[in-house]
C-alpha positions in Angstrom: 6.2 -59.4 -32.0 3.2 -57.2 -31.1 -0.3 -58.6 -30.2 -1.8 -58.2 -33.7 1.1 -60.0 -35.4 1.1 -62.7 -32.7 -2.7 -63.4 -33.2 -2.2 -63.6 -36.9 0.6 -66.2 -36.4 -1.5 -68.2 -34.0 -4.5 -68.3 -36.4 -2.3 -69.8 -39.1 -0.7 -72.2 -36.6 -4.1 -73.3 -35.3 -5.1 -74.7 -38.7 -2.0 -77.0 -38.7 -2.5 -77.8 -35.0 -6.1 -79.0 -35.4 -5.2 -81.1 -38.4 -2.4 -82.8 -36.5 -3.6 -86.0 -34.8 -0.6 -87.2 -32.9 0.4 -85.9 -29.5 4.0 -85.8 -30.6 3.2 -83.6 -33.6 1.1 -81.2 -31.5 3.8 -81.1 -28.9 6.3 -80.0 -31.5 4.0 -77.2 -32.7 3.5 -76.1 -29.1 7.2 -76.0 -28.5 7.7 -73.9 -31.6 4.9 -71.5 -30.8 6.1 -71.2 -27.2 9.5 -70.3 -28.4 8.3 -67.7 -31.0 5.6 -66.0 -28.9 7.0 -66.3 -25.4 3.5 -67.3 -24.1 2.8 -69.9 -21.5 2.2 -73.5 -22.8 -1.3 -73.9 -21.1 -2.3 -70.5 -22.5 -1.3 -71.5 -26.0 -3.4 -74.7 -25.8 -6.5 -72.6 -24.9 -5.7 -70.2 -27.8 -5.4 -73.0 -30.3 -8.7 -74.7 -29.5 -11.5 -74.8 -32.1 -13.3 -71.8 -30.5 -11.1 -69.4 -28.7 -10.7 -65.6 -28.3 -8.8 -65.6 -31.6 -12.3 -65.7 -33.2 -13.6 -62.8 -31.2 -14.6 -59.9 -33.4 -13.5 -56.4 -32.5 -16.3 -54.7 -30.7 -17.5 -51.4 -32.1 -16.6 -48.5 -30.0 -19.7 -46.8 -28.7 -19.2 -43.1 -28.7 -21.2 -41.0 -26.3 -23.6 -38.7 -28.1 -22.4 -35.1 -27.9 -25.0 -33.0 -26.2 -23.3 -29.6 -26.5 -22.3 -29.5 -30.2 -20.7 -26.7 -32.3 -23.9 -24.7 -32.4 -24.1 -24.5 -28.6 -20.4 -23.6 -28.4 -20.8 -20.8 -30.9 -23.8 -19.4 -29.0 -21.9 -19.8 -25.7 -18.9 -17.8 -27.0 -21.3 -15.0 -28.1 -22.9 -14.9 -24.6 -19.4 -15.0 -23.0 -18.3 -11.9 -25.0 -21.6 -10.1 -24.3 -21.2 -10.5 -20.5 -17.5 -9.4 -20.6 -15.9 -12.8 -20.5 -16.7 -14.1 -17.0 -15.8 -17.5 -15.6 -18.1 -20.5 -15.8 -19.5 -20.0 -12.3 -20.5 -16.4 -13.0 -21.8 -17.1 -16.5 -24.1 -20.0 -15.6 -26.7 -17.9 -13.7 -26.6 -15.2 -16.4 -27.3 -17.7 -19.1 -30.3 -19.2 -17.2 -31.8 -15.7 -16.8 -30.7 -13.6 -19.8 -30.7 -16.0 -22.9 -34.4 -15.3 -23.6 -33.9 -11.6 -23.3 -30.8 -11.6 -25.6 -32.8 -13.5 -28.3 -35.6 -10.9 -28.1 -33.1 -8.1 -28.5 -31.4 -9.8 -31.4 -28.1 -10.0 -29.7 -28.1 -13.8 -29.8 -29.4 -15.8 -32.8 -30.0 -19.4 -32.1 -32.6 -22.1 -32.1 -35.0 -23.0 -29.3 -33.0 -26.2 -28.7 -29.7 -24.4 -28.4 -31.3 -21.9 -26.0 -32.6 -24.6 -23.8 -29.1 -26.2 -23.7 -27.5 -22.9 -22.8 -29.9 -22.6 -19.8 -29.0 -26.2 -18.6 -25.3 -26.2 -19.2 -23.1 -26.5 -16.1 -20.3 -24.2 -15.0 -17.7 -26.9 -15.5 -18.8 -27.6 -19.0 -18.8 -23.8 -19.8 -15.2 -23.6 -18.8 -14.4 -26.7 -20.8 -16.1 -25.4 -23.9 -14.5 -22.0 -23.7 -11.0 -23.3 -23.0 -9.9 -23.1 -26.7 -11.5 -19.7 -27.2 -9.6 -18.3 -24.1 -6.3 -19.6 -25.5 -7.0 -18.0 -28.9 -7.7 -14.6 -27.3 -4.9 -14.8 -24.9 -7.0 -14.2 -21.8 -5.3 -16.6 -19.4 -4.1 -13.8 -17.3 -5.9 -10.7 -16.3 -2.8 -8.5 -16.8 0.2 -9.2 -18.9 3.4 -8.3 -17.0 5.5 -5.6 -18.7 9.1 -6.2 -17.6 12.0 -3.7 -17.7 15.0 -5.9 -16.9 17.6 -3.0 -16.7 15.5 -1.2 -14.0 14.5 -4.4 -12.2 18.2 -5.2 -11.8 18.8 -2.0 -9.8 16.1 -2.8 -7.2 16.9 -5.6 -4.8 14.5 -8.4 -3.8 13.5 -8.6 -0.1 11.4 -11.4 1.3 9.2 -10.8 4.4 11.7 -12.4 6.8 14.5 -10.2 5.4 12.7 -6.9 6.2 13.6 -5.1 9.4 10.5 -5.3 11.7 12.2 -3.5 14.6 12.5 0.0 13.0 9.6 2.3 12.2 9.3 3.6 8.7 9.6 0.4 6.7 6.5 0.8 4.5 4.9 -1.8 2.3 2.8 -0.4 -0.6 0.2 -2.0 -2.9 -2.8 -1.1 -5.0 -6.3 -2.4 -4.2 -8.5 -2.4 -7.3 -12.2 -1.3 -7.3 -13.2 -2.5 -10.7 -15.8 -5.0 -10.0 -16.1 -7.9 -12.5 -14.4 -6.0 -15.4 -11.0 -4.4 -15.6 -11.7 -2.4 -18.7 -11.3 1.4 -18.7 -10.2 3.6 -15.8 -11.4 2.9 -12.2 -10.4 3.9 -8.7 -7.6 2.2 -6.9 -6.7 2.5 -3.3 -3.0 3.0 -2.7 -2.5 1.0 0.5 0.6 1.8 2.6 1.3 -0.1 5.8 4.1 0.3 8.3 5.2 -3.3 8.9 6.5 -2.6 12.4 3.5 -0.8 14.0 0.8 -1.8 11.5 -0.1 1.8 10.9 -2.1 2.1 7.6 -2.8 5.0 5.3 -4.7 4.9 2.1 -5.1 7.2 -0.9 -7.6 7.0 -3.8 -5.9 7.0 -7.2 -7.6 7.1 -10.5 -6.2 4.5 -12.8 -2.8 2.7 -12.5 -0.6 5.2 -14.2 3.0 5.6 -12.9 2.6 9.4 -12.3 -0.8 9.1 -10.6 0.5 6.4 -8.2 3.7 8.4 -7.5 1.7 11.6 -6.6 -0.6 9.5 -4.4 2.4 8.1 -2.6 3.8 11.6 -2.0 0.5 12.7 -0.5 0.4 9.6 1.8 4.0 10.3 2.9 3.1 13.8 4.0 0.3 12.4 6.3 2.3 9.5 7.7 3.2 9.8 11.4 6.6 8.1 10.9 9.5 9.1 8.7 9.9 6.8 5.7 13.0 4.6 5.9 12.4 2.0 3.2 9.6 1.3 0.6 8.8 -2.3 -0.3 6.5 -2.8 -3.3 5.4 -5.6 -5.6 6.6 -6.0 -9.2 3.9 -4.0 -11.0 5.0 -1.2 -13.4 2.9 1.3 -11.4 5.7 1.0 -8.7 8.8 -0.3 -10.6 9.4 2.8 -12.7 11.9 5.7 -13.0 9.6 8.2 -11.2 9.8 6.2 -7.9 13.3 5.0 -8.4 14.8 8.5 -8.8 12.6 9.8 -6.0 13.9 7.2 -3.5 17.5 8.0 -4.5 17.0 11.7 -4.1 15.3 11.3 -0.7 17.8 8.6 0.5 15.1 6.0 0.9 15.6 2.3 0.6 13.7 0.6 -2.2 13.0 -3.1 -2.5 10.6 -5.4 -4.3 9.0 -8.8 -3.8 10.0 -11.9 -5.6 8.7 -12.0 -9.2 6.6 -14.6 -10.7 8.5 -17.8 -11.5 7.5 -17.6 -15.1 9.3 -14.3 -15.5 12.2 -15.2 -13.1 14.7 -15.3 -15.9 14.1 -11.6 -16.7 15.5 -10.4 -13.4 18.9 -10.5 -11.7 18.8 -10.3 -7.9 21.2 -7.9 -6.2 20.9 -8.0 -2.5 23.8 -5.7 -1.7 22.5 -2.7 -3.6 21.8 0.5 -1.6 20.7 3.9 -2.8 23.5 6.5 -3.3 
């Protein structure tokens, strides 16, 4: 018996309980109600009084007035798209300074009230209001990982403690982006190569993230390196995990390993620690 059904039963029982004058009759009703509801006897006596919480009317739920309604959300999405989809912390100062200018240029059409709310909105509320829009546009990640399971199976995973730090020539490679706030279009990347034993570092500027450009940049870095390459260790980006670099390491008799992939994509890869280039 749920609470609603129990209260309905007690309301009907209270009518009979109040009409009963004898203690014996009231005791019989209390025994029956105690058996049916499972409530304490003293609690039932308080419930069956003339005025009890059974007569309490259900209070109206007060809903907080929504300050940032659909009009503000629509204008916020428009500003978010104009400023190349930044996070709330970066968008807030832009809104406070640029909303008036956007309205003058005709890029943003909204009322004065909506414009004032856009200038006052907090960074946390911005992220909350844009959450659904981000899900719709699929912008949860900056880059979407492109996996090639057959090739990834041929390249073993080596963690940092598994790498040989006593022999020169074990090189770790990575790309450092120089794109600012936006990753659109082509921009310069630094191909960073570090010998994990000596700490020697060499860098090479690469335009874009294409496989061929990164591969050519790595060959130029290798020609300048003071040590002979023994093994190359990269992350799981397609700029490194590709057939250009894989065939090159096989041809030059170089070891080739990669870092552990993202857990979300772990089922795409099969780890083979005993692989060696032939």
